[in-house]
GUZAMI-936902 format. One record per residue (C-alpha): residue number from 1; residue in three letters; x, z, y. Coordinates in steps of 0.5 Angstrom, whole numbers, plus 500, padded with zeros to 3 digits. Example, Ala and Ser with C-alpha at 12.3 -4.5 7.8 and 13.67 -1.06 7.14 Angstrom:
SITE   nr  rest   c1   c3   c2
SITE    1   Ala  525  516  491
SITE    2   Ser  527  514  498
This chain:
SITE   nr  rest   c1   c3   c2
SITE    1   Met  536  485  485
SITE    2   Ser  529  482  483
SITE    3   Lys  532  479  477
SITE    4   Leu  538  481  472
SITE    5   Val  540  476  467
SITE    6   Ile  545  479  462
SITE    7   Ile  549  474  458
SITE    8   Asn  553  477  452
SITE    9   Leu  559  473  449
SITE   10   Glu  562  479  445
SITE   11   Lys  562  476  438
SITE   12   Gly  567  470  438
SITE   13   Asn  572  467  443
SITE   14   Leu  574  460  446
SITE   15   Thr  578  458  440
SITE   16   Asp  572  459  435
SITE   17   Gly  566  459  439
SITE   18   Phe  561  464  440
SITE   19   Ser  555  466  435
SITE   20   Pro  550  469  437
SITE   21   Val  550  468  444
SITE   22   Thr  544  473  447
SITE   23   Ala  541  472  454
SITE   24   Gln  536  478  457
SITE   25   Ile  532  477  463
SITE   26   Trp  530  484  466
SITE   27   Glu  525  485  472
SITE   28   Val  525  491  476
SITE   29   Asn  522  497  473
SITE   30   Gln  521  494  467
SITE   31   Ser  523  498  461
SITE   32   Arg  524  492  456
SITE   33   Pro  527  485  457
SITE   34   Val  526  478  455
SITE   35   Gln  531  476  450
SITE   36   Phe  533  469  448
SITE   37   Thr  539  467  443
SITE   38   Ala  543  461  442
SITE   39   Ser  551  459  441
SITE   40   Leu  557  456  444
SITE   41   Pro  562  452  441
SITE   42   Pro  569  452  441
SITE   43   Ala  573  450  447
SITE   44   Pro  580  451  447
SITE   45   Gln  581  446  452
SITE   46   Ile  579  451  457
SITE   47   Ile  584  456  455
SITE   48   Glu  589  450  456
SITE   49   Thr  587  448  463
SITE   50   Tyr  586  455  465
SITE   51   Gln  593  457  464
SITE   52   Arg  595  451  467
SITE   53   Phe  591  453  473
SITE   54   Gln  594  460  473
SITE   55   Leu  601  457  473
SITE   56   Ile  600  452  479
SITE   57   Tyr  596  457  483
SITE   58   Gln  602  462  483
SITE   59   Ser  607  456  485
SITE   60   Leu  603  455  491
SITE   61   Tyr  602  462  492
SITE   62   His  609  463  492
SITE   63   Arg  610  457  497
SITE   64   Ile  605  460  502
SITE   65   Asn  609  466  502
SITE   66   Arg  615  463  503
SITE   67   Arg  613  460  509
SITE   68   Ser  611  467  511
SITE   69   Gly  618  469  510
SITE   70   Leu  616  473  504
SITE   71   Glu  621  473  498
SITE   72   Ile  617  473  492
SITE   73   Glu  620  471  485
SITE   74   Glu  619  464  483
SITE   75   Cys  614  463  477
SITE   76   Gly  615  457  471
SITE   77   Leu  613  451  476
SITE   78   Thr  616  449  482
SITE   79   Asn  615  442  483
SITE   80   Val  607  442  484
SITE   81   Ser  603  439  489
SITE   82   Glu  596  441  492
SITE   83   Val  594  434  489
SITE   84   Asp  596  437  482
SITE   85   Phe  592  444  484
SITE   86   Thr  586  440  486
SITE   87   Glu  586  436  479
SITE   88   Val  586  442  475
SITE   89   Cys  581  445  479
SITE   90   Gln  576  439  478
SITE   91   Gln  578  439  470
SITE   92   Leu  576  446  469
SITE   93   His  570  445  473
SITE   94   Lys  568  440  469
SITE   95   Gln  570  443  462
SITE   96   Ile  566  449  464
SITE   97   Asn  560  446  465
SITE   98   Thr  560  441  459
SITE   99   Trp  561  447  455
SITE  100   Leu  555  451  458
SITE  101   Asn  551  444  458
SITE  102   Cys  552  443  450
SITE  103   Asp  546  443  446
SITE  104   Ser  547  449  442
SITE  105   Phe  547  453  449
SITE  106   Arg  541  449  452
SITE  107   Pro  535  454  449
SITE  108   Ile  538  459  454
SITE  109   Asp  539  455  460
SITE  110   Gln  532  452  459
SITE  111   Gln  529  459  458
SITE  112   Leu  533  462  464
SITE  113   Arg  530  456  468
SITE  114   Ala  523  456  466
SITE  115   Arg  523  464  468
SITE  116   Leu  527  464  474
SITE  117   Val  524  462  481
SITE  118   Leu  529  458  485
SITE  119   Thr  528  463  491
SITE  120   Glu  529  469  488
SITE  121   Glu  535  474  488
SITE  122   Ile  538  474  481
SITE  123   Gln  544  478  478
SITE  124   Ile  548  475  473
SITE  125   Ile  552  479  468
SITE  126   Ile  557  476  463
SITE  127   Glu  558  481  458
SITE  128   Thr  565  480  455
SITE  129   Ser  571  484  453
SITE  130   Asp  575  478  452
SITE  131   Arg  580  478  458
SITE  132   Leu  580  470  458
SITE  133   Leu  573  470  459
SITE  134   Gln  573  475  465
SITE  135   Lys  578  471  468
SITE  136   Leu  574  465  468
SITE  137   Pro  571  462  475
SITE  138   Trp  564  463  473
SITE  139   His  561  461  479
SITE  140   Leu  563  454  478
SITE  141   Trp  557  454  473
SITE  142   Asn  552  449  476
SITE  143   Phe  546  454  475
SITE  144   Leu  549  457  481
SITE  145   Asp  548  451  485
SITE  146   Asp  541  450  483
SITE  147   Tyr  539  458  484
SITE  148   Gln  542  459  491
SITE  149   Lys  541  467  491
SITE  150   Ala  544  468  484
SITE  151   Glu  551  471  483
SITE  152   Val  555  472  477
SITE  153   Ser  559  479  475
SITE  154   Ile  563  481  469
SITE  155   Gly  561  487  465
SITE  156   Thr  563  490  459
SITE  157   Pro  559  491  452
SITE  158   Arg  560  499  453
SITE  159   Tyr  557  502  459
SITE  160   Glu  552  508  461
SITE  161   Lys  549  510  467
SITE  162   Ile  552  516  470
SITE  163   Lys  548  522  472
SITE  164   Thr  551  523  479
SITE  165   Leu  551  530  482
SITE  166   Ile  547  531  489
SITE  167   Lys  551  529  495
SITE  168   Asn  550  532  502
SITE  169   Asn  546  527  506
SITE  170   Ser  550  525  512
SITE  171   Asn  546  519  514
SITE  172   Gln  553  515  514
SITE  173   Val  556  511  508
SITE  174   Arg  562  515  506
SITE  175   Ile  569  511  505
SITE  176   Leu  575  513  503
SITE  177   Ala  580  508  505
SITE  178   Ile  587  508  502
SITE  179   Leu  592  504  506
SITE  180   Gly  598  503  501
SITE  181   Asn  605  499  501
SITE  182   Ser  604  495  507
SITE  183   Glu  610  491  506
SITE  184   Gly  609  484  508
SITE  185   Ile  602  485  510
SITE  186   Asp  598  487  516
SITE  187   Ile  593  492  513
SITE  188   Glu  591  494  520
SITE  189   Gln  586  488  520
SITE  190   Asp  583  492  514
SITE  191   Arg  583  498  518
SITE  192   Ala  580  495  524
SITE  193   Leu  574  492  520
SITE  194   Leu  573  499  517
SITE  195   Gln  572  502  524
SITE  196   Gln  567  498  526
SITE  197   Leu  562  499  521
SITE  198   Pro  555  502  523
SITE  199   Asn  553  508  520
SITE  200   Ala  560  509  517
SITE  201   Gln  565  515  516
SITE  202   Thr  571  513  514
SITE  203   Ile  577  517  512
SITE  204   Phe  584  513  512
SITE  205   Leu  590  515  508
SITE  206   Val  596  511  510
SITE  207   Glu  601  511  505
SITE  208   Pro  599  517  502
SITE  209   Ser  603  521  496
SITE  210   Arg  600  522  490
SITE  211   Gln  598  529  491
SITE  212   Glu  594  527  498
SITE  213   Phe  590  521  494
SITE  214   Asp  588  525  489
SITE  215   Arg  586  531  493
SITE  216   Trp  581  527  497
SITE  217   Leu  578  524  491
SITE  218   Trp  576  531  489
SITE  219   His  572  532  496
SITE  220   Lys  566  536  495
SITE  221   Asp  562  531  499
SITE  222   Gly  563  525  495
SITE  223   Trp  564  518  497
SITE  224   Asp  560  512  497
SITE  225   Ile  566  507  497
SITE  226   Leu  573  507  495
SITE  227   Phe  577  502  499
SITE  228   Phe  584  500  497
SITE  229   Ala  589  495  501
SITE  230   Gly  596  494  499
SITE  231   His  600  491  493
SITE  232   Ser  597  491  486
SITE  233   Gln  598  488  480
SITE  234   Ser  595  488  473
SITE  235   Asp  599  488  466
SITE  236   Gly  594  487  461
SITE  237   Asp  588  492  461
SITE  238   Thr  593  496  466
SITE  239   Gly  593  496  473
SITE  240   His  598  499  478
SITE  241   Ile  597  500  486
SITE  242   Gln  603  501  490
SITE  243   Ile  600  507  495
SITE  244   Asn  607  507  499
SITE  245   Gln  613  504  499
SITE  246   Ile  616  508  493
SITE  247   Thr  610  510  489
SITE  248   Ser  607  505  484
SITE  249   Leu  601  509  480
SITE  250   Lys  597  506  474
SITE  251   Ile  590  507  476
SITE  252   Ser  589  512  469
SITE  253   Glu  594  517  473
SITE  254   Leu  588  518  478
SITE  255   Lys  583  518  472
SITE  256   Asn  580  525  473
SITE  257   Gly  580  525  480
SITE  258   Leu  576  518  480
SITE  259   Lys  571  520  474
SITE  260   Tyr  569  526  479
SITE  261   Ala  568  522  485
SITE  262   Ile  564  517  480
SITE  263   Thr  560  523  478
SITE  264   Arg  559  525  486
SITE  265   Gly  556  518  487
SITE  266   Leu  562  513  488
SITE  267   Lys  558  507  488
SITE  268   Leu  563  501  490
SITE  269   Ala  571  500  489
SITE  270   Ile  574  495  493
SITE  271   Phe  581  493  491
SITE  272   Asn  583  488  497
SITE  273   Ser  589  486  493
SITE  274   Cys  593  482  488
SITE  275   Asp  591  481  481
SITE  276   Gly  586  487  480
SITE  277   Leu  583  485  473
SITE  278   Gly  587  491  470
SITE  279   Leu  584  496  475
SITE  280   Ala  577  493  474
SITE  281   Asn  578  494  467
SITE  282   Gln  580  501  467
SITE  283   Leu  575  503  472
SITE  284   Val  569  500  468
SITE  285   Lys  571  505  462
SITE  286   Trp  569  511  467
SITE  287   His  562  507  468
SITE  288   Ile  563  506  476
SITE  289   Pro  557  502  478
SITE  290   Gln  561  496  482
SITE  291   Val  568  494  483
SITE  292   Ile  570  488  487
SITE  293   Val  577  485  485
SITE  294   Met  581  479  486
SITE  295   Arg  583  475  480
SITE  296   Glu  589  473  482
SITE  297   Asp  595  474  487
SITE  298   Val  591  473  494
SITE  299   Pro  594  471  501
SITE  300   Asp  593  477  506
SITE  301   Val  589  472  511
SITE  302   Ile  584  471  505
SITE  303   Ala  584  478  503
SITE  304   Gln  582  480  510
SITE  305   Ser  577  474  511
SITE  306   Phe  573  476  505
SITE  307   Leu  573  483  507
SITE  308   Lys  570  481  514
SITE  309   Tyr  565  476  511
SITE  310   Phe  563  481  506
SITE  311   Leu  562  488  510
SITE  312   Thr  559  484  516
SITE  313   Ala  554  481  511
SITE  314   Phe  553  488  507
SITE  315   Ala  553  492  513
SITE  316   Asp  547  488  516
SITE  317   Asn  543  490  509
SITE  318   Gln  544  484  506
SITE  319   Ser  544  485  498
SITE  320   Phe  550  487  495
SITE  321   Tyr  551  480  491
SITE  322   Leu  548  476  496
SITE  323   Ala  554  479  501
SITE  324   Val  559  477  496
SITE  325   Arg  557  470  495
SITE  326   Tyr  556  469  502
SITE  327   Ala  563  472  503
SITE  328   Arg  566  468  497
SITE  329   Glu  563  461  499
SITE  330   Arg  566  462  507
SITE  331   Leu  573  462  504
SITE  332   Gln  572  455  502
SITE  333   Gly  573  453  509
SITE  334   Leu  580  456  509
SITE  335   Glu  582  452  502
SITE  336   Asp  586  447  506
SITE  337   Glu  591  452  507
SITE  338   Phe  590  457  502
SITE  339   Pro  588  453  496
SITE  340   Gly  583  456  491
SITE  341   Ala  581  462  496
SITE  342   Ser  574  462  494
SITE  343   Trp  575  463  486
SITE  344   Leu  579  469  487
SITE  345   Pro  573  475  489
SITE  346   Thr  570  478  482
SITE  347   Ile  565  483  481
SITE  348   Tyr  565  488  475
SITE  349   Gln  558  491  474
SITE  350   Asn  556  497  470
SITE  351   Pro  549  494  467
SITE  352   Ala  546  500  467
SITE  353   Ala  547  501  475
SITE  354   Glu  543  498  480
SITE  355   Pro  547  495  486
SITE  356   Pro  546  499  493
SITE  357   Thr  544  496  499
SITE  358   Trp  548  499  506
SITE  359   Asn  542  503  508
SITE  360   Gln  541  506  501
SITE  361   Leu  548  508  502
SITE  362   Ser  547  511  508
SITE  363   Gly  541  515  506
SITE  364   Lys  536  511  511
SITE  365   Thr  532  508  505
SITE  366   Arg  529  511  499
SITE  367   Lys  531  508  492
SITE  368   Phe  525  504  491
SITE  369   Ala  526  497  494
SITE  370   Phe  521  491  495
SITE  371   Ser  526  487  492
SITE  372   Trp  520  484  488
SITE  373   Leu  517  482  495
SITE  374   Asn  520  475  498
SITE  375   Lys  517  470  503
SITE  376   Gln  514  465  497
SITE  377   Ser  511  471  493
SITE  378   Leu  508  474  500
SITE  379   Lys  505  467  502
SITE  380   Thr  502  467  495
SITE  381   Ala  499  474  496
SITE  382   Ile  496  472  503
SITE  383   Ile  493  465  501
SITE  384   Ala  490  469  495
SITE  385   Ser  487  474  500
SITE  386   Leu  484  469  505
SITE  387   Val  481  466  499
SITE  388   Ala  478  473  496
SITE  389   Thr  476  475  503
SITE  390   Gly  472  469  504
SITE  391   Cys  469  469  498
SITE  392   Val  467  477  499
SITE  393   Gly  465  475  506
SITE  394   Gly  460  470  503
SITE  395   Met  457  474  498
SITE  396   Arg  456  480  504
SITE  397   Ala  453  475  509
SITE  398   Gln  448  473  503
SITE  399   Gly  446  480  502
SITE  400   Ile  449  480  494
SITE  401   Ile  452  486  495
SITE  402   Gln  448  490  500
SITE  403   Glu  445  494  495
SITE  404   Trp  451  496  492
SITE  405   Glu  454  498  498
SITE  406   Leu  448  502  500
SITE  407   Lys  449  506  494
SITE  408   Thr  456  507  495
SITE  409   Phe  454  510  502
SITE  410   Asp  449  514  499
SITE  411   Met  454  517  494
SITE  412   Met  459  519  500
SITE  413   Met  453  522  504
SITE  414   Arg  452  527  498
SITE  415   Leu  459  529  498
SITE  416   Arg  459  531  505
SITE  417   Pro  460  539  506
SITE  418   Glu  454  543  507
SITE  419   Glu  451  544  514
SITE  420   Gly  446  549  514
SITE  421   Lys  439  549  517
SITE  422   Asp  437  547  523
SITE  423   Pro  435  553  527
SITE  424   Arg  431  549  532
SITE  425   Ile  426  547  527
SITE  426   Leu  420  551  523
SITE  427   Val  417  547  518
SITE  428   Val  410  549  516
SITE  429   Thr  408  546  509
SITE  430   Val  401  545  506
SITE  431   Thr  401  546  499
SITE  432   Glu  397  544  493
SITE  433   Ala  394  552  493
SITE  434   Asp  393  551  501
SITE  435   Ile  389  545  500
SITE  436   Gln  384  548  494
SITE  437   Ala  384  555  498
SITE  438   Gln  380  551  504
SITE  439   Gln  373  551  505
SITE  440   Gln  369  545  508
SITE  441   Arg  375  540  508
SITE  442   Gln  373  534  512
SITE  443   Lys  378  527  510
SITE  444   Ser  384  531  512
SITE  445   Ser  388  536  508
SITE  446   Leu  388  541  513
SITE  447   Ser  381  543  515
SITE  448   Asp  378  544  523
SITE  449   Arg  378  552  521
SITE  450   Ala  385  552  518
SITE  451   Leu  388  548  524
SITE  452   Ala  384  552  529
SITE  453   Gln  387  559  526
SITE  454   Leu  394  556  525
SITE  455   Leu  394  554  532
SITE  456   Gln  392  560  535
SITE  457   Ile  397  564  531
SITE  458   Leu  403  559  533
SITE  459   Ala  401  560  540
SITE  460   Lys  402  567  541
SITE  461   Ser  410  566  539
SITE  462   Lys  410  560  544
SITE  463   Pro  414  555  540
SITE  464   Arg  417  549  545
SITE  465   Ala  413  544  541
SITE  466   Ile  408  543  535
SITE  467   Gly  408  536  531
SITE  468   Leu  402  535  526
SITE  469   Asp  404  530  521
SITE  470   Ile  397  530  518
SITE  471   Tyr  393  524  519
SITE  472   Arg  386  526  523
SITE  473   Asp  383  519  525
SITE  474   Phe  376  523  526
SITE  475   Pro  373  528  531
SITE  476   Val  373  535  531
SITE  477   Glu  367  538  528
SITE  478   Ala  362  540  534
SITE  479   Lys  362  548  531
SITE  480   Tyr  370  548  533
SITE  481   Gln  369  546  540
SITE  482   Glu  375  551  542
SITE  483   Leu  379  547  537
SITE  484   Ala  377  540  541
SITE  485   Lys  379  543  547
SITE  486   Ser  386  546  545
SITE  487   Leu  387  539  542
SITE  488   Arg  386  536  549
SITE  489   Gln  389  541  554
SITE  490   Asn  395  544  550
SITE  491   Gln  401  539  552
SITE  492   Asp  406  542  547
SITE  493   Phe  401  539  541
SITE  494   Phe  403  532  538
SITE  495   Ala  400  528  533
SITE  496   Ile  401  522  529
SITE  497   Cys  398  515  528
SITE  498   Lys  400  509  523
SITE  499   Val  401  502  526
SITE  500   Ser  398  496  523
SITE  501   Glu  403  493  518
SITE  502   Ser  402  486  514
SITE  503   Gly  396  488  509
SITE  504   Thr  394  494  513
SITE  505   Asn  390  496  519
SITE  506   Gly  393  502  521
SITE  507   Ile  391  509  522
SITE  508   Ser  388  512  529
SITE  509   Pro  390  518  532
SITE  510   Pro  386  524  533
SITE  511   Pro  381  522  538
SITE  512   Glu  382  528  542
SITE  513   Leu  389  527  544
SITE  514   Pro  392  522  550
SITE  515   Asn  396  517  548
SITE  516   Gln  402  521  551
SITE  517   Arg  402  526  546
SITE  518   Ile  402  521  540
SITE  519   Gly  407  519  536
SITE  520   Phe  407  514  530
SITE  521   Ser  409  516  523
SITE  522   Asp  412  509  521
SITE  523   Val  418  509  517
SITE  524   Val  423  503  515
SITE  525   Arg  425  503  507
SITE  526   Asp  430  499  504
SITE  527   Arg  429  494  498
SITE  528   Asp  430  500  494
SITE  529   Phe  425  504  497
SITE  530   Ile  430  509  500
SITE  531   Val  430  511  508
SITE  532   Arg  436  510  511
SITE  533   Arg  434  508  518
SITE  534   His  431  512  523
SITE  535   Leu  425  508  527
SITE  536   Leu  425  511  534
SITE  537   Ile  421  505  538
SITE  538   Leu  416  499  536
SITE  539   Thr  411  495  540
SITE  540   Pro  405  495  536
SITE  541   Asp  400  489  535
SITE  542   Leu  394  489  540
SITE  543   Gln  390  490  534
SITE  544   Ser  393  496  532
SITE  545   Pro  389  502  532
SITE  546   Cys  396  506  534
SITE  547   Lys  398  504  541
SITE  548   Thr  404  509  542
SITE  549   Asn  411  506  542
SITE  550   Tyr  415  512  540
SITE  551   Ser  415  516  533
SITE  552   Leu  413  523  532
SITE  553   Gly  420  525  532
SITE  554   Val  422  522  539
SITE  555   Gln  416  525  542
SITE  556   Leu  418  532  539
SITE  557   Ala  425  532  541
SITE  558   Lys  423  529  548
SITE  559   Gln  419  535  549
SITE  560   Tyr  424  540  547
SITE  561   Leu  429  537  551
SITE  562   Ala  425  537  557
SITE  563   Lys  424  544  557
SITE  564   Gln  432  544  557
SITE  565   Gly  432  540  563
SITE  566   Ile  434  534  559
SITE  567   Ser  430  527  559
SITE  568   Leu  430  523  553
SITE  569   Asp  428  516  556
SITE  570   Ile  429  508  556
SITE  571   Asn  436  507  560
SITE  572   His  437  501  565
SITE  573   Glu  440  497  558
SITE  574   Gly  433  498  555
SITE  575   Tyr  436  503  550
SITE  576   Leu  434  510  549
SITE  577   Gln  438  515  552
SITE  578   Ala  439  523  553
SITE  579   Gly  444  526  557
SITE  580   Lys  450  522  555
SITE  581   Val  448  520  548
SITE  582   Val  445  513  548
SITE  583   Phe  441  511  541
SITE  584   Arg  444  504  541
SITE  585   Pro  439  500  536
SITE  586   Ile  442  496  530
SITE  587   Asp  441  489  529
SITE  588   Glu  442  484  523
SITE  589   Pro  447  484  521
SITE  590   Thr  450  491  522
SITE  591   Gly  455  494  517
SITE  592   Ser  454  493  510
SITE  593   Tyr  446  492  512
SITE  594   Gln  446  484  512
SITE  595   Lys  439  483  511
SITE  596   Phe  433  488  513
SITE  597   Asp  427  489  517
SITE  598   Ala  430  490  524
SITE  599   Arg  424  491  528
SITE  600   Gly  423  496  533
SITE  601   His  429  500  536
SITE  602   Gln  432  503  530
SITE  603   Ile  438  507  529
SITE  604   Leu  442  509  522
SITE  605   Leu  439  516  520
SITE  606   Asn  445  521  519
SITE  607   Tyr  442  526  515
SITE  608   Arg  444  533  516
SITE  609   Ser  447  535  509
SITE  610   Thr  443  541  507
SITE  611   Lys  439  543  501
SITE  612   Gln  434  545  506
SITE  613   Ile  433  542  513
SITE  614   Ala  430  548  516
SITE  615   Gln  426  554  515
SITE  616   Thr  420  553  511
SITE  617   Val  413  557  511
SITE  618   Thr  407  555  508
SITE  619   Leu  400  555  511
SITE  620   Thr  397  561  507
SITE  621   Glu  403  565  509
SITE  622   Ile  401  564  516
SITE  623   Leu  394  565  516
SITE  624   Asn  395  572  512
SITE  625   His  400  574  518
SITE  626   Lys  406  574  514
SITE  627   Leu  410  570  519
SITE  628   Asp  416  573  523
SITE  629   Pro  414  571  530
SITE  630   Asn  422  570  532
SITE  631   Leu  421  564  527
SITE  632   Val  416  560  532
SITE  633   Ser  419  562  538
SITE  634   Asp  422  557  542
SITE  635   Arg  422  552  536
SITE  636   Ile  419  545  534
SITE  637   Val  414  547  529
SITE  638   Leu  412  541  524
SITE  639   Ile  406  541  520
SITE  640   Gly  405  537  514
SITE  641   Val  403  536  507
SITE  642   Ser  408  538  501
SITE  643   Ala  402  538  496
SITE  644   Glu  404  533  490
SITE  645   Ser  396  530  490
SITE  646   Val  397  527  497
SITE  647   Arg  402  522  496
SITE  648   Asp  406  523  502
SITE  649   Thr  414  523  499
SITE  650   Phe  420  519  501
SITE  651   Leu  426  517  497
SITE  652   Thr  433  519  501
SITE  653   Pro  440  518  499
SITE  654   Tyr  440  525  496
SITE  655   Ser  434  523  492
SITE  656   Met  439  519  488
SITE  657   Gly  443  525  486
SITE  658   Asn  438  528  481
SITE  659   Met  435  525  475
SITE  660   Pro  429  524  475
SITE  661   Tyr  429  522  483
SITE  662   Gln  427  527  487
SITE  663   Glu  423  525  493
SITE  664   Ile  422  529  499
SITE  665   Pro  415  530  503
SITE  666   Gly  414  526  510
SITE  667   Val  414  533  514
SITE  668   Leu  421  534  512
SITE  669   Leu  423  527  513
SITE  670   His  421  527  520
SITE  671   Ala  425  534  521
SITE  672   Gln  431  530  519
SITE  673   Met  430  525  524
SITE  674   Ile  428  530  530
SITE  675   Ser  434  534  528
SITE  676   Gln  439  528  528
SITE  677   Ile  436  527  536
SITE  678   Leu  437  534  538
SITE  679   Ser  444  535  534
SITE  680   Ala  447  529  537
SITE  681   Val  445  531  544
SITE  682   Leu  446  538  544
SITE  683   Asp  451  539  539
SITE  684   His  455  533  540
SITE  685   Arg  454  531  532
SITE  686   Pro  456  524  531
SITE  687   Leu  451  519  530
SITE  688   Leu  453  514  525
SITE  689   Trp  456  508  528
SITE  690   Val  459  501  525
SITE  691   Trp  465  497  526
SITE  692   Pro  464  490  529
SITE  693   Leu  464  484  524
SITE  694   Trp  471  482  526
SITE  695   Val  474  489  525
SITE  696   Glu  470  489  518
SITE  697   Thr  473  482  516
SITE  698   Phe  480  484  518
SITE  699   Trp  479  491  514
SITE  700   Ile  477  487  508
SITE  701   Trp  482  482  509
SITE  702   Gly  487  488  509
SITE  703   Trp  485  491  503
SITE  704   Ser  485  484  500
SITE  705   Leu  492  483  502
SITE  706   Ile  494  490  499
SITE  707   Gly  491  487  492
SITE  708   Gly  496  481  493
SITE  709   Val  502  485  494
SITE  710   Ile  500  490  488
SITE  711   Ala  499  484  484
SITE  712   Leu  506  482  485
SITE  713   Tyr  509  488  483
SITE  714   Arg  513  487  477
SITE  715   Gly  513  494  474
SITE  716   Leu  510  497  468
SITE  717   Lys  503  496  467
SITE  718   Leu  502  503  467
SITE  719   Gln  505  503  474
SITE  720   Leu  501  497  476
SITE  721   Ala  495  501  474
SITE  722   Leu  497  507  478
SITE  723   Ile  499  504  484
SITE  724   Ala  492  500  484
SITE  725   Ser  488  507  483
SITE  726   Ala  492  510  488
SITE  727   Ala  490  504  493
SITE  728   Val  483  505  491
SITE  729   Ile  483  513  492
SITE  730   Ile  486  512  499
SITE  731   Leu  481  507  501
SITE  732   Ser  475  511  499
SITE  733   Gly  479  517  502
SITE  734   Cys  479  513  509
SITE  735   Cys  472  511  508
SITE  736   Phe  469  518  507
SITE  737   Gly  474  521  512
SITE  738   Leu  471  516  517
SITE  739   Leu  464  518  515
SITE  740   Met  465  525  516
SITE  741   Ser  466  523  524
SITE  742   Gly  460  518  523
SITE  743   Gly  463  512  522
SITE  744   Trp  460  508  516
SITE  745   Ile  465  502  514
SITE  746   Pro  465  498  508
SITE  747   Phe  468  501  501
SITE  748   Leu  465  496  496
SITE  749   Ser  467  490  500
SITE  750   Pro  474  491  501
SITE  751   Leu  475  494  494
SITE  752   Leu  472  487  491
SITE  753   Ala  477  483  495
SITE  754   Leu  482  487  493
SITE  755   Val  480  486  485
SITE  756   Ile  479  479  486
SITE  757   Thr  486  478  490
SITE  758   Ile  489  482  484
SITE  759   Phe  486  477  479
SITE  760   Ile  488  471  483
SITE  761   Val  495  472  484
SITE  762   Met  496  475  477
SITE  763   Ser  493  469  474
SITE  764   Tyr  497  464  479
SITE  765   Thr  503  467  477
SITE  766   Ser  502  467  470
SITE  767   Leu  500  460  470
SITE  768   Ile  506  458  474
SITE  769   Glu  511  461  469
SITE  770   Gln  507  458  463
SITE  771   Lys  508  451  467
SITE  772   Lys  515  453  467
């Protein structure tokens, strides 16, 4: 049940009144209730009216049974009519509600109505040891007319939760059915109903001996339901059942067997027989979770009808209390022939036990139930999640949270495992010491003499391609004509230029090289100056001194792949393609990128997760012949500057993991870009991809809805915090897991939507409760 209400009427009686009366509201998984106090005045008239009700009911019951051919001892009244019975029922109904609507009890009534929702299930326990109060038809309280999903039960003030032993899980409801003395009644109807139950294993004992009954109570597999059909009666707190035509047992004579069955998991006892309050009072002393009895003598037709209605609803996984209410209210249709039928069924409840569902008894569901989640609350969560998703979507579209999304992307990139160096690339760095050691340097950090020596040494080891990531917008000096000739004729040598940008004129390529062996060095930075995108192709301005359309990385990768028979060219769709790998350009918006410079043909840069992208040697080491030729053979050789005096450094997602931020030389950035192309084509390493906008929106809404459902949970704050934390962990795990496969999906946006929805739902529910 979503709510439990316990009204304690232990201190007092109907003659003297009750003071104080306490009412507690328990929510699912709450360790402490909300409690109110009030009082109830004396109501001796209810005693008199109920006694008259009993006498008239017994007289009518005997009359009905005489019509059925049964011989039953007469009671105190003989000359009564159904009109008399109707009048006494109306009088009792009125007196009970007048009593419960009195001013002294109104504080409890008002608090209950303020804190309980009309559409939620409510379990009400009248806690009392007064026998007359236990007999009263509490379902007449007009509170239940307003709360259609509430039902009343009787509880005693002394109870405890029994720690049950582990029962064999057979995925079936185990029922022990006792079909006792059947004189004058048709117990075969009960048997037929029990046999038709789904997922149930029923053992029938037909008019058993005491020994046989007791032996089955001690069965090692235990029982979920104990059912009795036959004759029974109560004498004060003592109940008797006629298990066969000659044996009548006090329920206490089965005490040990019943207590063992309860510890073995017995959840429910149903006595579909007459006058069962004495039976129930004895069983609740042994802390059985639930008992269903009839408060007065019951006609056989009514007993059978109640059992059919109750078991049908309960086995259809209706909650226990709503199934009882449904069956009880269905009996009203039989009251023309059997007056007072709907007043008879009574629940005795152990307040420490949770009513089970049929699926729980059969082991098909876990104990945890979503009873706190109903249609109304789910509607609130859905509306709140749509509002939160709209808010987050608007913030995304305006680029408000783009920077933070990119930072979470950086963090996840840094968490990826080590991939190792790319064995296809060798990086030659020109250090500060290399620059200072060179003589007769021109405008470049690499002199003609040093470049000539370097190319001669590298040529001996036959690299696949050589890329010079150093600007040379001037001709080779006249005395190095061999170098100029090599630059013009070496088809494996590539150099760079810079395309004109706003405010700059660009930088020309080396005049000795044709445009086919030139690649631009331009990169695109985000607003925080971090490079997260790979610019492959662009169209330079007409005035730009750099006329090439391809980046240095594309030119070198194209040369490398061509020697393996793989072409890297523009396909018929206008996309760059090598083999089956298509480098589809990103556009605005893309994923968490909502606002960015989308010029040219860009893809997301999937950095190789490694401390060193490739084997690195210095210029001096090569010129001093300390280079292993195997490091050059069949590789791409990238030559660039690492000296701090030459400001050719860039921030990457990995830079943010250290303080102060560590920039990397441009030559290493180009190595990352080349490695991405080669790894995608040759190693099937995934390129970064994103979902379409509609999928991302659904993803954000889904997590927003999860936040709404979490906010509806009525458990402890610590439990709520743990559930919310688990949701965040699952979200981050999903995002990181997909990133390992190349998928960049939003993390911050769904997290923000989840938090906003939790806030909206909790604020709304709190406001509703305050208004009530």
